[in-house]
Backbone bond lengths (Angstrom), bond angles and torsions (degrees), N, CA, C in turn:
res aa  C-N    CA-C-N  psi(-1)  N-CA   C-N-CA  omega(-1)  CA-C   N-CA-C  phi
1 M - - - 1.451 - - 1.525 110.75 -
2 L 1.347 115.52 -43.47 1.456 119.54 -179.49 1.522 111.32 -65.82
3 Q 1.340 116.65 -35.73 1.458 119.59 178.77 1.533 111.24 -67.17
4 K 1.344 116.28 -39.61 1.468 119.58 176.78 1.527 110.59 -64.19
5 L 1.343 115.26 -42.15 1.466 119.45 177.59 1.518 110.85 -61.74
6 N 1.344 116.93 -39.66 1.459 121.37 -179.92 1.524 110.85 -63.20
7 H 1.324 117.41 -43.81 1.466 121.06 179.64 1.525 111.13 -63.92
8 R 1.317 116.47 -39.89 1.466 119.74 179.56 1.530 110.77 -66.94
9 L 1.332 115.85 -39.97 1.464 119.50 178.44 1.524 111.28 -65.48
10 E 1.334 117.17 -37.65 1.466 120.62 177.64 1.526 110.93 -60.11
11 K 1.330 116.34 -38.68 1.465 120.34 -177.67 1.523 112.23 -70.37
12 I 1.337 116.80 -31.02 1.470 119.00 -175.58 1.526 112.57 -103.75
13 M 1.341 117.60 12.34 1.459 119.87 178.89 1.529 113.00 -56.51
14 P 1.365 119.48 -38.55 1.467 118.23 178.01 1.528 113.34 -61.91
15 F 1.335 117.63 -18.52 1.463 120.49 179.66 1.530 112.05 -99.34
16 I 1.332 116.08 -25.82 1.467 119.74 -178.64 1.528 110.82 -65.50
17 T 1.321 116.44 -46.37 1.467 118.86 -174.41 1.533 113.99 -67.35
18 P 1.350 119.87 -48.28 1.469 116.61 178.04 1.519 113.12 -64.10
19 S 1.341 116.27 -35.25 1.465 119.21 177.28 1.519 110.63 -64.03
20 S 1.324 116.55 -37.87 1.467 120.68 179.94 1.524 111.12 -67.07
21 V 1.344 116.53 -38.79 1.467 120.05 177.53 1.525 110.30 -61.08
22 I 1.333 116.08 -47.79 1.464 120.76 -179.10 1.527 110.86 -62.02
23 L 1.338 116.43 -44.83 1.466 119.60 179.06 1.524 110.99 -62.67
24 G 1.344 116.30 -39.87 1.458 119.73 179.65 1.510 112.63 -61.08
25 V 1.341 116.35 -42.53 1.465 120.63 179.26 1.525 110.89 -67.72
26 L 1.335 116.56 -42.61 1.463 120.60 -178.41 1.525 112.77 -68.30
27 L 1.327 115.75 -35.00 1.466 120.57 -176.06 1.527 112.38 -103.72
28 S 1.327 116.39 20.10 1.469 120.25 -172.58 1.523 112.99 -55.35
29 D 1.325 117.46 -41.60 1.461 120.11 -177.82 1.525 112.06 -64.09
30 S 1.318 116.41 -28.69 1.463 120.35 -175.85 1.520 113.24 -89.24
31 I 1.344 117.51 -29.71 1.465 119.28 -171.53 1.525 114.42 -114.95
32 K 1.341 118.47 -8.11 1.469 119.34 -175.49 1.524 112.63 -62.56
33 D 1.334 117.20 -25.57 1.467 119.99 179.60 1.520 112.13 -72.13
34 F 1.331 117.29 -9.41 1.462 120.61 179.80 1.534 112.16 -95.05
35 S 1.328 116.97 11.09 1.461 120.47 -178.75 1.523 112.56 -63.19
36 Y 1.339 116.78 -20.76 1.471 119.94 178.74 1.532 111.83 -64.12
37 L 1.324 116.84 -15.34 1.461 120.91 -179.91 1.528 112.72 -78.16
38 I 1.337 116.82 -16.89 1.465 120.16 -173.70 1.534 112.64 -56.11
39 P 1.348 120.45 -48.50 1.472 118.81 179.60 1.522 113.39 -59.69
40 W 1.334 116.65 -36.55 1.464 119.99 -179.79 1.526 111.18 -69.27
41 I 1.323 116.01 -40.09 1.461 119.83 178.07 1.527 110.17 -65.61
42 F 1.347 116.00 -41.91 1.465 120.42 175.99 1.526 110.66 -57.60
43 A 1.325 115.92 -44.32 1.467 120.19 -178.35 1.523 110.84 -60.24
44 F 1.327 116.61 -42.18 1.473 120.10 178.33 1.517 110.83 -63.35
45 M 1.346 117.24 -45.48 1.460 120.51 -179.24 1.527 110.94 -62.96
46 T 1.330 116.55 -40.17 1.470 120.28 179.22 1.523 110.89 -65.06
47 F 1.326 116.18 -43.01 1.468 120.52 178.13 1.523 110.61 -59.82
48 A 1.332 116.77 -47.20 1.467 120.57 -178.67 1.525 110.95 -62.23
49 G 1.329 117.36 -40.89 1.459 120.25 -179.14 1.513 113.58 -71.06
50 S 1.326 117.60 -31.21 1.467 121.07 -176.06 1.521 113.01 -80.85
51 L 1.330 118.14 -6.97 1.467 120.50 179.15 1.523 112.24 -64.92
52 N 1.334 116.36 -16.76 1.467 119.94 178.97 1.526 112.83 -93.56
53 S 1.336 117.67 4.54 1.459 121.47 -177.56 1.520 110.60 -115.84
54 N 1.323 115.38 163.76 1.460 120.77 173.99 1.524 109.11 -143.17
55 F 1.320 116.03 172.99 1.458 120.14 -174.57 1.524 112.50 -69.62
56 R 1.323 116.92 -28.70 1.463 119.50 179.04 1.522 110.74 -66.18
57 S 1.335 117.28 -43.00 1.462 120.28 179.75 1.518 111.04 -65.36
58 L 1.346 117.30 -33.60 1.463 120.67 178.02 1.524 111.01 -66.94
59 S 1.337 116.24 -39.58 1.460 119.65 178.70 1.525 111.44 -68.26
60 D 1.342 116.57 -31.60 1.470 120.08 176.65 1.523 111.06 -63.10
61 V 1.327 116.67 -36.92 1.459 120.99 179.44 1.525 110.29 -64.69
62 V 1.321 116.81 -43.37 1.462 121.16 -178.28 1.523 110.67 -64.71
63 R 1.315 116.78 -31.55 1.462 120.09 179.90 1.526 112.22 -76.44
64 H 1.340 117.12 -15.75 1.464 121.17 178.32 1.532 107.77 -126.41
65 P 1.336 116.70 79.16 1.464 120.56 -167.26 1.534 115.66 -85.87
66 L 1.342 118.80 -1.14 1.463 119.73 -173.78 1.537 113.29 -56.30
67 P 1.339 120.01 -46.71 1.475 118.78 178.56 1.525 112.99 -61.03
68 I 1.334 117.51 -36.70 1.466 120.64 179.72 1.527 110.06 -68.28
69 I 1.339 117.02 -41.63 1.465 120.54 177.98 1.527 110.17 -62.32
70 A 1.338 116.16 -42.31 1.461 120.42 178.73 1.525 111.18 -62.48
71 A 1.324 116.23 -42.03 1.467 120.56 179.60 1.529 111.14 -64.93
72 M 1.324 117.70 -40.57 1.465 121.37 179.40 1.529 110.95 -64.82
73 C 1.332 116.77 -40.07 1.471 120.07 177.30 1.520 110.61 -63.94
74 L 1.324 116.28 -40.41 1.464 120.01 178.58 1.524 110.90 -65.01
75 L 1.334 116.48 -46.21 1.461 121.49 -174.86 1.524 112.63 -65.81
76 H 1.324 117.47 -39.81 1.457 119.52 -167.64 1.531 114.86 -117.80
77 I 1.311 117.25 -0.75 1.467 119.70 175.73 1.528 110.43 -124.07
78 I 1.329 116.45 -59.62 1.461 120.48 -173.49 1.522 111.85 -66.38
79 M 1.335 117.39 -51.71 1.466 119.94 -173.97 1.535 113.32 -70.80
80 P 1.349 120.39 -40.22 1.478 118.14 175.33 1.528 112.91 -60.61
81 I 1.345 116.68 -41.11 1.469 119.85 178.40 1.526 110.12 -66.71
82 W 1.323 117.26 -39.13 1.461 121.53 177.23 1.530 110.90 -62.93
83 A 1.343 116.67 -43.55 1.466 120.89 178.51 1.534 110.70 -63.43
84 W 1.319 117.14 -41.04 1.471 121.61 177.85 1.528 110.63 -62.21
85 S 1.325 116.98 -41.86 1.465 121.10 -179.18 1.523 110.85 -66.52
86 V 1.332 116.77 -47.82 1.468 120.60 179.82 1.523 110.03 -64.42
87 G 1.327 117.24 -38.82 1.458 121.04 179.24 1.511 112.36 -61.75
88 H 1.329 116.95 -42.10 1.467 120.58 179.29 1.528 111.44 -68.12
89 L 1.327 116.45 -34.94 1.455 119.67 179.93 1.524 111.82 -70.25
90 T 1.329 117.15 -32.91 1.464 120.40 -173.20 1.526 113.65 -99.62
91 F 1.350 117.97 -30.04 1.460 119.90 -175.05 1.531 112.93 -123.57
92 G 1.323 116.93 11.25 1.464 121.44 171.82 1.513 113.91 51.78
93 G 1.338 115.73 -117.04 1.454 120.81 -174.81 1.511 115.02 -91.85
94 D 1.331 118.59 13.49 1.466 121.68 179.13 1.526 108.93 -76.76
95 V 1.329 116.00 85.77 1.462 120.86 -172.04 1.520 112.19 -65.06
96 Y 1.332 118.44 -32.28 1.464 120.56 -179.07 1.525 111.47 -67.96
97 T 1.326 116.61 -45.30 1.460 119.64 178.81 1.521 111.16 -64.88
98 I 1.339 116.47 -41.17 1.464 120.24 179.23 1.527 110.49 -64.55
99 T 1.336 116.06 -40.99 1.468 120.03 178.52 1.520 110.57 -61.51
100 G 1.331 116.58 -41.69 1.462 120.14 178.30 1.509 112.20 -62.09
101 M 1.323 117.49 -38.68 1.468 121.01 179.08 1.524 111.30 -67.50
102 V 1.333 116.04 -41.93 1.470 119.49 178.34 1.525 110.14 -65.81
103 L 1.339 116.37 -43.59 1.462 119.61 178.47 1.526 111.24 -60.24
104 G 1.341 116.43 -39.52 1.462 120.23 179.86 1.513 113.53 -62.02
105 M 1.336 117.31 -24.85 1.463 121.43 178.48 1.525 113.03 -98.77
106 A 1.338 117.47 -18.97 1.469 120.55 -177.02 1.520 112.79 -86.25
107 I 1.327 117.41 -18.01 1.469 120.48 -179.31 1.529 110.23 -69.39
108 P 1.333 118.01 161.35 1.469 120.40 -175.12 1.522 112.96 -65.74
109 T 1.310 115.25 165.28 1.457 121.58 179.89 1.527 110.92 -60.02
110 G 1.316 116.25 152.14 1.464 120.34 -175.43 1.515 113.06 -72.44
111 I 1.311 115.87 139.23 1.461 120.60 176.92 1.526 110.68 -63.22
112 T 1.341 116.83 -34.14 1.462 119.54 -179.01 1.524 112.58 -69.22
113 S 1.336 118.06 -12.12 1.462 118.72 175.07 1.525 110.30 -60.25
114 F 1.326 116.26 -30.85 1.466 121.48 176.78 1.528 110.74 -58.24
115 I 1.335 115.85 -42.34 1.461 120.08 -177.93 1.519 110.64 -69.52
116 W 1.327 116.84 -43.13 1.460 120.03 -179.39 1.529 111.68 -66.02
117 V 1.333 116.45 -38.97 1.465 119.93 177.56 1.526 110.37 -62.87
118 S 1.329 117.36 -39.44 1.467 120.17 178.76 1.526 111.10 -68.34
119 I 1.330 117.06 -35.69 1.467 120.15 178.85 1.527 110.75 -63.07
120 Y 1.330 116.33 -42.81 1.462 120.73 -175.86 1.521 112.31 -99.07
121 K 1.341 115.80 21.46 1.465 123.22 169.91 1.527 112.62 56.65
122 G 1.335 115.13 46.87 1.448 120.56 176.36 1.518 111.54 -89.59
123 N 1.317 115.34 -169.23 1.465 121.92 -178.02 1.530 109.00 -80.15
124 I 1.322 116.74 93.04 1.462 121.68 -175.61 1.528 111.99 -66.96
125 P 1.345 119.58 -45.51 1.478 118.30 178.68 1.523 112.91 -58.44
126 M 1.329 117.28 -40.05 1.459 119.72 178.81 1.529 110.46 -64.92
127 T 1.333 116.13 -41.69 1.462 120.34 179.27 1.515 110.88 -62.14
128 L 1.313 116.59 -45.62 1.460 121.08 179.19 1.520 110.96 -61.39
129 A 1.336 116.59 -44.83 1.467 120.29 -179.61 1.521 110.58 -62.57
130 L 1.331 117.02 -41.77 1.462 120.44 -179.28 1.527 111.20 -65.57
131 I 1.336 117.20 -43.34 1.468 120.67 179.22 1.524 110.22 -60.72
132 L 1.316 116.31 -44.57 1.466 120.34 -179.09 1.528 111.04 -63.70
133 I 1.332 116.87 -49.55 1.465 121.20 -178.18 1.523 111.00 -63.98
134 D 1.342 115.73 -45.95 1.462 120.11 -175.82 1.524 111.53 -65.88
135 T 1.314 116.61 -42.01 1.465 119.71 -178.51 1.527 111.26 -68.70
136 M 1.333 116.57 -38.37 1.465 119.53 -179.80 1.529 111.73 -69.22
137 L 1.326 116.49 -31.20 1.466 119.86 179.92 1.525 112.82 -88.57
138 S 1.326 117.45 -13.65 1.463 120.71 -173.75 1.529 114.64 -59.33
139 P 1.348 120.49 -34.01 1.465 117.94 177.18 1.524 113.78 -60.59
140 F 1.321 116.11 -20.23 1.459 119.98 178.21 1.537 111.25 -99.86
141 I 1.340 116.15 -39.41 1.464 120.69 -174.86 1.524 111.87 -71.35
142 V 1.350 117.37 -45.68 1.463 120.63 -175.20 1.536 111.97 -62.05
143 P 1.340 119.66 -50.61 1.469 118.37 177.52 1.531 113.00 -60.11
144 F 1.335 116.36 -38.02 1.464 119.91 179.84 1.521 110.92 -65.14
145 S 1.342 116.92 -43.08 1.463 121.19 179.73 1.521 110.63 -62.19
146 L 1.335 116.20 -44.37 1.462 119.72 -178.93 1.522 111.85 -66.44
147 S 1.334 116.60 -43.32 1.467 119.62 -179.19 1.518 111.20 -67.18
148 L 1.331 116.07 -33.21 1.460 120.35 -179.22 1.523 111.94 -73.61
149 I 1.339 116.34 -42.27 1.467 120.61 -174.47 1.526 111.91 -90.60
150 I 1.334 116.57 -42.93 1.464 121.12 -174.68 1.527 111.89 -100.78
151 G 1.335 115.73 -35.77 1.447 119.59 -175.96 1.516 112.97 99.19
152 E 1.360 117.05 -1.77 1.459 121.15 178.38 1.524 109.08 -90.64
153 K 1.310 115.42 152.50 1.458 120.51 175.65 1.522 109.11 -118.20
154 V 1.303 115.88 141.01 1.460 120.19 -177.10 1.524 108.73 -141.90
155 E 1.305 115.90 143.80 1.461 121.59 176.47 1.526 109.27 -104.31
156 I 1.311 115.69 148.37 1.461 121.16 179.16 1.519 108.47 -122.05
157 D 1.325 115.89 139.92 1.457 121.00 176.70 1.528 108.43 -73.99
158 F 1.332 115.10 90.73 1.465 120.98 -174.44 1.528 111.85 -59.57
159 L 1.330 117.83 -45.29 1.466 121.07 -177.21 1.515 111.49 -64.20
160 S 1.335 117.00 -40.00 1.457 120.44 179.26 1.524 111.14 -64.99
161 M 1.328 115.94 -43.80 1.458 119.90 179.32 1.522 111.22 -64.47
162 M 1.321 116.29 -41.48 1.457 119.65 -179.04 1.530 112.03 -67.70
163 S 1.336 116.56 -38.32 1.469 119.07 178.31 1.522 110.45 -65.26
164 G 1.348 116.63 -38.91 1.459 119.62 176.18 1.511 111.54 -64.57
165 L 1.320 116.56 -39.89 1.454 121.34 178.40 1.527 111.01 -62.99
166 L 1.329 116.04 -42.69 1.463 119.82 179.50 1.525 111.22 -59.88
167 G 1.332 115.62 -44.84 1.462 119.24 -176.34 1.511 114.05 -73.61
168 M 1.326 117.45 -37.01 1.461 120.54 -174.21 1.525 113.52 -90.68
169 I 1.334 117.12 -28.27 1.457 119.61 -172.64 1.526 113.04 -122.29
170 V 1.330 116.83 -58.25 1.465 120.04 -168.13 1.524 112.09 -64.58
171 I 1.333 117.06 -56.38 1.465 120.05 -175.20 1.526 112.49 -63.43
172 P 1.356 119.73 -52.13 1.473 118.24 -180.00 1.520 113.40 -63.13
173 S 1.338 117.53 -34.32 1.464 118.95 179.73 1.528 111.07 -71.00
174 L 1.335 117.26 -39.14 1.460 119.60 177.10 1.522 111.43 -64.85
175 V 1.331 116.64 -38.04 1.468 120.27 177.38 1.525 110.43 -63.64
176 G 1.345 116.38 -45.35 1.460 120.05 179.32 1.519 112.33 -63.12
177 M 1.341 117.19 -43.88 1.456 120.86 179.66 1.527 110.74 -66.85
178 F 1.345 116.76 -36.65 1.456 120.59 178.33 1.531 110.83 -63.98
179 L 1.330 116.86 -44.57 1.466 120.57 179.17 1.520 111.15 -62.68
180 N 1.323 116.43 -39.94 1.459 119.62 179.67 1.526 110.98 -66.24
181 T 1.337 116.21 -35.77 1.456 120.51 -178.95 1.522 111.71 -71.77
182 V 1.344 117.18 -48.35 1.469 120.18 -175.72 1.524 112.07 -70.49
183 T 1.332 117.11 -26.98 1.474 119.68 178.15 1.524 112.07 -91.65
184 K 1.348 115.87 3.41 1.465 122.47 179.61 1.529 111.72 55.81
185 G 1.317 115.25 41.35 1.460 120.83 174.76 1.513 115.34 88.75
186 K 1.333 118.13 -4.60 1.468 119.80 -177.45 1.526 111.92 -65.80
187 V 1.336 116.08 -37.64 1.468 119.20 -178.48 1.526 111.09 -65.96
188 S 1.342 115.94 -28.14 1.457 119.79 178.83 1.517 111.56 -66.92
189 G 1.329 115.91 -35.71 1.462 119.66 -178.92 1.509 114.20 -84.22
190 S 1.335 116.80 -20.41 1.468 119.42 -176.33 1.524 112.90 -104.41
191 L 1.341 116.66 -54.07 1.465 120.09 -174.13 1.526 112.74 -82.48
192 S 1.332 116.88 -38.75 1.459 120.33 -175.64 1.529 113.49 -58.04
193 P 1.348 119.67 -46.86 1.476 118.62 178.78 1.524 113.13 -63.03
194 R 1.336 116.88 -30.33 1.467 119.88 -179.95 1.529 111.96 -72.70
195 L 1.327 116.38 -31.39 1.465 119.92 -178.29 1.528 112.85 -87.08
196 A 1.340 117.03 -18.00 1.467 120.85 -174.81 1.531 113.69 -55.25
197 P 1.350 119.90 -48.07 1.471 117.79 -179.34 1.522 113.06 -64.83
198 F 1.317 116.79 -32.55 1.468 119.55 179.36 1.529 111.25 -69.12
199 S 1.342 116.74 -31.37 1.468 120.16 176.15 1.522 110.63 -63.39
200 K 1.327 116.55 -40.30 1.464 120.22 -179.89 1.523 111.19 -69.13
201 I 1.315 116.48 -37.19 1.463 119.82 176.04 1.528 109.72 -64.97
202 C 1.314 116.10 -38.32 1.464 120.59 179.52 1.523 111.86 -64.62
203 I 1.340 117.78 -33.42 1.463 120.33 176.57 1.522 109.86 -59.80
204 G 1.327 115.96 -44.21 1.457 119.88 177.97 1.517 112.48 -61.18
205 I 1.336 116.28 -39.27 1.468 120.45 179.65 1.527 110.66 -66.48
206 V 1.333 116.61 -43.86 1.468 120.47 -179.91 1.530 110.69 -63.61
207 V 1.321 116.49 -43.61 1.462 120.18 179.14 1.528 110.34 -62.14
208 M 1.317 116.82 -40.93 1.458 120.95 179.93 1.529 110.97 -64.24
209 L 1.329 117.18 -41.89 1.464 120.54 178.32 1.527 111.41 -66.75
210 N 1.343 116.66 -38.42 1.465 119.69 176.12 1.526 111.17 -64.25
211 G 1.334 116.36 -39.21 1.452 120.24 176.24 1.513 112.00 -60.45
212 A 1.335 116.08 -38.20 1.465 120.13 177.88 1.525 111.20 -66.13
213 M 1.335 117.16 -34.84 1.460 121.18 -178.26 1.528 112.07 -70.35
214 V 1.334 117.13 -34.67 1.468 119.66 -176.59 1.526 112.72 -92.79
215 A 1.320 117.83 -3.90 1.465 121.13 -177.52 1.535 113.47 -53.76
216 P 1.348 120.07 -41.62 1.475 119.35 -178.99 1.528 113.88 -60.48
217 Y 1.336 117.67 -25.62 1.458 120.50 -178.99 1.532 112.29 -77.98
218 L 1.318 116.53 -8.81 1.460 119.62 -173.16 1.526 113.09 -114.71
219 K 1.311 116.84 14.86 1.469 119.72 -177.74 1.520 112.01 -72.00
220 N 1.328 117.44 -38.58 1.465 121.40 -178.86 1.524 109.83 -96.71
221 I 1.325 115.29 86.58 1.465 120.35 -179.32 1.527 109.30 -84.15
222 N 1.333 116.29 119.00 1.459 121.68 177.78 1.522 109.37 -137.94
223 L 1.326 115.94 -178.35 1.463 120.48 -175.52 1.524 111.94 -61.89
224 K 1.333 117.09 -38.62 1.467 119.57 -178.83 1.527 110.88 -66.56
225 L 1.343 117.06 -41.02 1.461 119.78 178.62 1.526 110.73 -63.15
226 V 1.322 116.86 -40.61 1.461 120.70 177.18 1.528 110.38 -63.40
227 S 1.327 116.46 -41.46 1.476 120.55 179.17 1.523 111.07 -64.01
228 I 1.336 116.53 -44.48 1.464 120.54 178.26 1.522 110.37 -60.50
229 T 1.330 115.99 -42.78 1.464 120.65 -179.63 1.523 111.44 -60.22
230 L 1.335 117.09 -45.18 1.465 120.90 -178.91 1.528 111.51 -65.71
231 V 1.330 116.68 -41.51 1.463 120.10 -178.66 1.526 110.88 -68.95
232 V 1.334 116.89 -43.83 1.462 120.27 178.56 1.529 110.35 -63.29
233 F 1.323 116.44 -39.13 1.469 120.50 176.37 1.524 110.47 -59.68
234 F 1.331 116.59 -44.17 1.464 120.86 179.92 1.527 111.14 -63.13
235 I 1.329 116.54 -44.65 1.465 120.06 -179.68 1.529 110.49 -62.79
236 A 1.336 116.12 -44.89 1.465 120.17 -179.12 1.525 111.02 -64.22
237 L 1.329 116.77 -42.36 1.466 120.16 178.84 1.527 110.85 -63.71
238 S 1.329 116.91 -41.25 1.459 120.00 179.47 1.527 111.26 -64.09
239 G 1.344 117.42 -27.59 1.454 120.44 176.96 1.523 112.00 -61.97
240 Y 1.331 116.22 -42.35 1.470 120.06 176.90 1.529 110.69 -63.96
241 V 1.328 116.14 -43.24 1.465 120.26 -178.13 1.527 110.69 -63.75
242 I 1.333 116.62 -45.70 1.465 120.13 -179.70 1.528 110.77 -64.79
243 A 1.329 116.88 -41.01 1.466 120.36 178.39 1.524 110.97 -62.45
244 F 1.321 116.55 -41.47 1.469 120.83 178.21 1.527 110.51 -63.08
245 L 1.332 117.05 -44.34 1.463 120.55 -179.16 1.528 111.89 -65.67
246 I 1.347 116.51 -36.90 1.466 119.64 176.34 1.524 110.25 -63.61
247 G 1.340 115.78 -42.64 1.461 119.69 177.38 1.514 112.49 -59.57
248 K 1.338 116.61 -41.86 1.464 120.23 177.76 1.525 110.89 -67.55
249 L 1.346 116.64 -38.24 1.458 121.02 179.93 1.530 111.15 -63.44
250 L 1.325 116.62 -35.14 1.460 121.22 178.83 1.526 112.65 -78.69
251 G 1.334 116.42 -6.67 1.461 119.66 -178.46 1.514 112.60 70.02
252 S 1.331 117.04 34.42 1.459 122.00 -175.65 1.528 111.20 -69.09
253 D 1.332 115.16 148.49 1.460 118.77 171.79 1.530 109.22 -72.08
254 H 1.318 116.69 174.02 1.464 120.52 -174.19 1.530 112.00 -61.97
255 D 1.324 117.07 -39.89 1.465 120.49 -179.35 1.527 110.91 -61.43
256 T 1.321 116.25 -46.79 1.462 121.13 -178.79 1.523 110.91 -70.38
257 L 1.333 117.21 -35.58 1.467 121.06 178.50 1.527 110.74 -61.86
258 V 1.330 116.44 -42.93 1.466 120.74 177.77 1.528 110.29 -62.46
259 A 1.333 116.25 -45.57 1.465 120.53 -178.86 1.522 111.60 -64.01
260 L 1.327 117.33 -44.03 1.467 121.13 -179.97 1.525 111.53 -62.96
261 T 1.328 116.27 -40.74 1.468 119.77 -176.29 1.517 111.24 -66.99
262 F 1.323 117.12 -44.50 1.465 119.77 -178.77 1.529 111.81 -71.62
263 T 1.322 117.18 -46.07 1.465 119.28 -178.51 1.520 111.56 -68.77
264 G 1.328 117.46 -30.05 1.454 120.41 177.76 1.517 113.13 -77.41
265 G 1.337 116.71 -24.88 1.449 120.42 -177.70 1.515 114.94 -93.47
266 M 1.338 117.33 -28.37 1.462 120.71 -175.06 1.524 111.34 -94.99
267 R 1.340 115.68 156.98 1.455 121.93 179.00 1.524 110.59 -137.46
268 N 1.329 115.53 156.24 1.470 121.34 174.81 1.528 107.79 -80.59
269 I 1.337 116.00 74.48 1.454 121.06 -172.49 1.531 112.00 -66.21
270 S 1.308 116.85 -29.07 1.468 119.09 177.51 1.527 110.19 -59.88
271 A 1.344 116.20 -44.70 1.468 119.84 177.02 1.522 110.53 -65.94
272 G 1.333 116.76 -38.93 1.454 119.91 179.09 1.517 112.57 -63.55
273 A 1.343 116.48 -38.68 1.458 120.28 178.61 1.527 111.12 -64.64
274 V 1.327 116.37 -40.43 1.467 120.48 178.50 1.526 110.49 -63.06
275 I 1.337 116.71 -44.68 1.467 121.19 178.92 1.527 110.65 -61.30
276 A 1.348 115.88 -45.49 1.463 119.79 -177.66 1.515 111.83 -63.41
277 V 1.329 116.87 -44.29 1.463 120.89 -178.04 1.527 111.21 -69.99
278 S 1.332 116.80 -34.76 1.462 121.28 -174.08 1.523 113.06 -79.09
279 Y 1.319 117.83 -34.65 1.456 120.56 -168.85 1.522 115.28 -119.49
280 F 1.340 117.55 -3.14 1.453 120.28 -176.66 1.517 110.90 -132.84
281 P 1.317 118.01 165.44 1.467 121.06 172.66 1.533 110.47 -61.36
282 P 1.342 117.59 156.63 1.470 120.68 -176.70 1.526 114.14 -55.10
283 A 1.329 117.44 -31.65 1.466 119.80 -177.93 1.524 112.10 -62.47
284 V 1.333 117.69 -27.16 1.463 120.97 179.39 1.525 110.52 -69.40
285 A 1.336 116.26 -32.16 1.459 120.17 -176.30 1.518 112.93 -71.95
286 V 1.320 118.22 -24.15 1.471 121.03 -173.52 1.535 112.58 -59.46
287 P 1.352 120.57 -51.92 1.472 118.81 179.45 1.529 112.67 -61.20
288 V 1.333 116.69 -34.98 1.463 120.07 -179.52 1.521 110.30 -67.82
289 V 1.323 116.37 -46.95 1.462 121.10 -178.00 1.521 110.96 -66.55
290 V 1.326 116.97 -39.21 1.459 120.56 179.05 1.531 110.53 -59.59
291 G 1.343 116.52 -36.90 1.452 120.18 178.96 1.508 113.18 -61.10
292 M 1.326 116.87 -26.53 1.454 120.68 179.73 1.527 111.93 -66.79
293 L 1.322 116.29 -26.32 1.463 119.97 -175.71 1.521 112.76 -68.13
294 F 1.331 116.75 -37.12 1.467 117.79 -174.24 1.523 113.79 -119.08
295 Q 1.336 118.15 8.36 1.464 118.09 179.45 1.524 111.37 -60.21
296 Q 1.336 116.86 -45.94 1.460 119.55 -179.15 1.530 111.51 -70.90
297 I 1.332 116.80 -29.84 1.466 119.86 175.87 1.526 109.64 -63.90
298 L 1.344 115.75 -47.18 1.460 120.04 178.31 1.529 110.87 -62.35
299 A 1.333 116.83 -38.32 1.464 120.02 178.97 1.524 110.94 -62.38
300 S 1.328 117.01 -42.99 1.460 120.25 -179.66 1.529 111.17 -66.69
301 L 1.326 117.37 -40.35 1.461 120.93 177.42 1.530 110.95 -66.56
302 N 1.331 115.83 -38.29 1.453 120.51 177.34 1.527 110.58 -63.98
303 G 1.335 115.97 -41.06 1.461 119.68 177.15 1.517 111.98 -61.76
304 Y 1.320 116.12 -40.38 1.469 121.05 177.97 1.531 110.45 -61.87
305 F 1.336 116.59 -43.59 1.460 120.86 178.69 1.528 111.10 -64.16
306 L 1.334 116.80 -46.59 1.461 120.37 -178.42 1.525 111.64 -61.63
307 E 1.330 115.94 -40.98 1.461 120.23 -179.47 1.526 110.73 -62.37
308 R 1.328 116.75 -44.40 1.459 120.30 178.92 1.525 111.26 -66.43
309 Y 1.337 116.11 -39.55 1.466 120.34 -179.61 1.527 110.90 -64.41
310 I 1.331 116.20 -46.21 1.467 119.98 -178.02 1.523 110.63 -67.80
311 N 1.332 117.54 -41.07 1.470 120.17 177.87 1.527 111.13 -61.98
312 K 1.347 116.32 -37.85 1.459 120.30 177.88 1.520 110.94 -64.17
313 E 1.337 116.62 -42.53 1.465 119.92 178.68 1.524 111.12 -64.54
314 H 1.329 116.40 -37.91 1.467 119.65 178.30 1.527 110.69 -63.78
315 R 1.332 116.48 -41.24 1.459 119.99 179.55 1.523 110.83 -65.49
316 E 1.349 116.00 -41.54 1.459 119.67 -179.52 1.529 111.64 -65.90
317 S 1.338 116.43 -39.27 1.458 119.66 179.09 1.523 111.63 -68.85
318 A 1.349 116.45 -28.87 1.456 120.16 179.99 1.539 111.21 -69.46
319 Y 1.352 116.56 -29.02 1.463 120.33 179.74 1.520 112.57 -78.12
320 L 1.356 116.03 -20.07 1.462 119.32 -176.65 1.535 111.38 -78.18
């Protein structure tokens, strides 16, 4: 029953996330106080996804670092410069809006990329390694990227970010990998399929809670907000496309291609919103917060595209 539910949820993922965003905004007054649950839900999703990994596969990723290096270059060099260029073309001298767009691309890869990669059977050890490396280096990379491209300097609460990382990613993933190792893969075949549908339901809950958190920023809908939304959507979508093309250029296998596309396209927007609100004028936060509304929508659409692309390649290879 759980496996059937999981398959049905996989098919409707492109509809679950946008519906969750809308519900979150509409019900913000009622559910925003439950945002404290987000780290716990993340921890559960990370644990469920890591049950298919082990320490040997993680060490294999470290020994072959080219995809991780490529992803880091995309995340912190290519996409921030691309966002700066698009921002100047569309908003001219509006330095606050441009700064928000650059910040939205300079922040580390999204933690939820781990969940999407596990859903679409990508390279989970590589994704985990990239999230860990990128998040640990982000207190140094993000300020450097902003000062280099924008000229602004920003400080990040390193200890707070690291404690969040430990609770949401490191500890649950190590527990999951440990269980898979000591049971010699048995837990992957028994527990992982049972938890898979609940992970997808949890994605909807997290998206809904995030929608509730950003609702106050969207009360005054005007032409500029609509313009920012369209431009940020374009930049975010182009991130997935560029990540996919880099993966193809490197000759990546399907697992690595899925991991590169999701990690290259997604961002830790929650951290970006905190940075924008804490260290910049409110106008800087708008592009970052707007990105939170459709990040999961883009992820679900990207997953749909990747699934069709990989299935097509499998069919073509079967005819050869």
